[in-house]
C-alpha positions as CSV (number, residue, x, y, z in Angstrom):
1,Q,16.3,26.0,43.6
2,A,15.3,28.7,45.9
3,Q,11.9,28.7,47.5
4,L,10.0,31.3,49.5
5,V,6.9,30.4,51.4
6,E,4.7,33.0,53.0
7,S,2.3,32.5,55.9
8,G,0.4,34.5,58.4
9,G,-2.2,36.3,56.3
10,G,-5.9,36.5,57.3
11,L,-9.0,38.6,58.0
12,V,-8.6,41.2,60.6
13,Q,-10.3,44.4,61.7
14,A,-9.0,47.9,61.2
15,G,-6.5,48.7,63.9
16,D,-5.4,45.1,64.4
17,S,-1.9,43.7,63.9
18,L,-0.6,40.7,61.8
19,R,2.8,39.2,61.4
20,L,3.6,37.7,58.0
21,S,6.4,35.2,57.7
22,C,8.4,34.1,54.7
23,A,10.5,31.0,55.1
24,T,13.3,30.8,52.5
25,S,15.4,27.8,51.4
26,G,18.1,27.4,48.8
27,L,19.3,31.0,49.3
28,A,22.6,32.3,50.8
29,F,20.3,34.3,53.0
30,S,22.7,37.1,53.9
31,M,23.6,37.7,50.3
32,Y,20.1,38.7,49.3
33,T,18.0,41.8,49.6
34,L,14.7,40.7,50.9
35,A,11.4,42.5,50.4
36,W,7.7,42.5,50.8
37,F,5.4,43.5,48.0
38,R,1.6,43.7,47.8
39,Q,-1.0,43.8,45.1
40,A,-4.5,44.9,45.8
41,A,-7.4,44.0,43.5
42,G,-7.2,46.1,40.3
43,K,-3.9,47.7,41.2
44,E,-0.3,47.2,40.3
45,R,2.0,45.4,42.6
46,E,4.0,47.8,44.9
47,I,6.9,47.4,47.2
48,V,6.0,47.7,50.8
49,A,9.3,47.2,52.6
50,A,12.9,46.0,51.9
51,L,15.9,44.9,53.9
52,Y,19.2,45.4,52.0
53,W,21.7,42.7,51.9
54,D,24.8,44.7,52.5
55,S,23.8,47.0,55.3
56,R,20.6,45.6,56.5
57,N,19.2,49.1,56.1
58,T,15.5,49.2,55.5
59,Y,13.1,50.9,53.1
60,Y,9.4,51.5,53.7
61,A,6.8,52.8,51.4
62,D,5.3,56.1,52.8
63,S,1.9,54.4,53.2
64,V,3.3,52.0,55.8
65,K,6.1,53.9,57.4
66,G,5.7,53.9,61.2
67,R,3.3,51.0,61.1
68,F,5.1,48.1,59.4
69,I,8.5,46.6,60.4
70,I,10.6,44.2,58.3
71,S,13.0,41.9,60.1
72,T,14.8,38.6,59.8
73,N,15.7,35.6,61.8
74,N,19.0,34.5,60.2
75,A,19.1,31.2,62.0
76,K,15.7,30.3,60.5
77,N,16.3,32.0,57.1
78,T,13.0,33.7,57.6
79,V,11.9,37.2,56.9
80,Y,9.0,38.8,58.7
81,L,6.6,41.7,58.2
82,Q,5.0,43.0,61.4
83,M,2.0,45.0,60.4
84,N,0.4,47.2,63.0
85,N,-2.6,49.5,63.0
86,L,-3.9,47.9,59.9
87,K,-6.1,49.9,57.6
88,A,-8.7,48.8,54.9
89,D,-6.2,50.1,52.3
90,D,-3.7,47.5,53.4
91,T,-6.0,44.8,52.0
92,A,-4.0,42.9,49.4
93,V,-2.1,39.8,48.5
94,Y,1.4,40.1,50.1
95,Y,4.4,38.5,48.5
96,C,7.9,38.1,49.8
97,A,10.8,38.4,47.2
98,A,14.5,38.1,47.1
99,K,17.2,39.5,44.8
100,Y,20.9,38.6,44.8
101,R,23.4,41.4,45.7
102,G,24.2,43.7,42.8
103,T,21.2,42.6,40.7
104,A,18.3,44.8,39.8
105,D,15.4,42.5,39.7
106,Y,13.7,40.4,42.3
107,R,14.2,36.9,40.9
108,Y,12.6,34.8,43.6
109,W,9.0,35.1,44.8
110,G,6.7,33.4,47.2
111,Q,3.2,32.4,46.3
112,G,1.5,35.2,48.2
113,T,-0.7,35.4,51.3
114,Q,-4.0,37.3,51.5
115,V,-4.5,40.0,54.0
116,T,-8.0,41.4,54.4
117,V,-8.7,44.3,56.7
118,S,-12.3,45.1,57.4
119,S,-13.2,48.7,58.4
């Protein structure tokens, strides 16, 4: 059974940086598209960044483009989200997720980690 475990959230001030980590197990890591989502209080969950399994091309939501970077350490089966120049609007619970190649839905999810940015 696949498991995803996030870490690295916390309380920071606007303009600070944080790096989230998502340690995965039970996945053929290179065969999965990996993504970070977030959900702010009272809002729907939204995708923030993704790293595609076949090309390792990346996707970023417009709201984070130029500030966030998704990356992996294949030796550790870990995906990261480097978040720079954080804004109050980035406050949310952040989730990592994985979907197998050729599938539409993200099947595996972590438990989430809270990021709070004070202005």
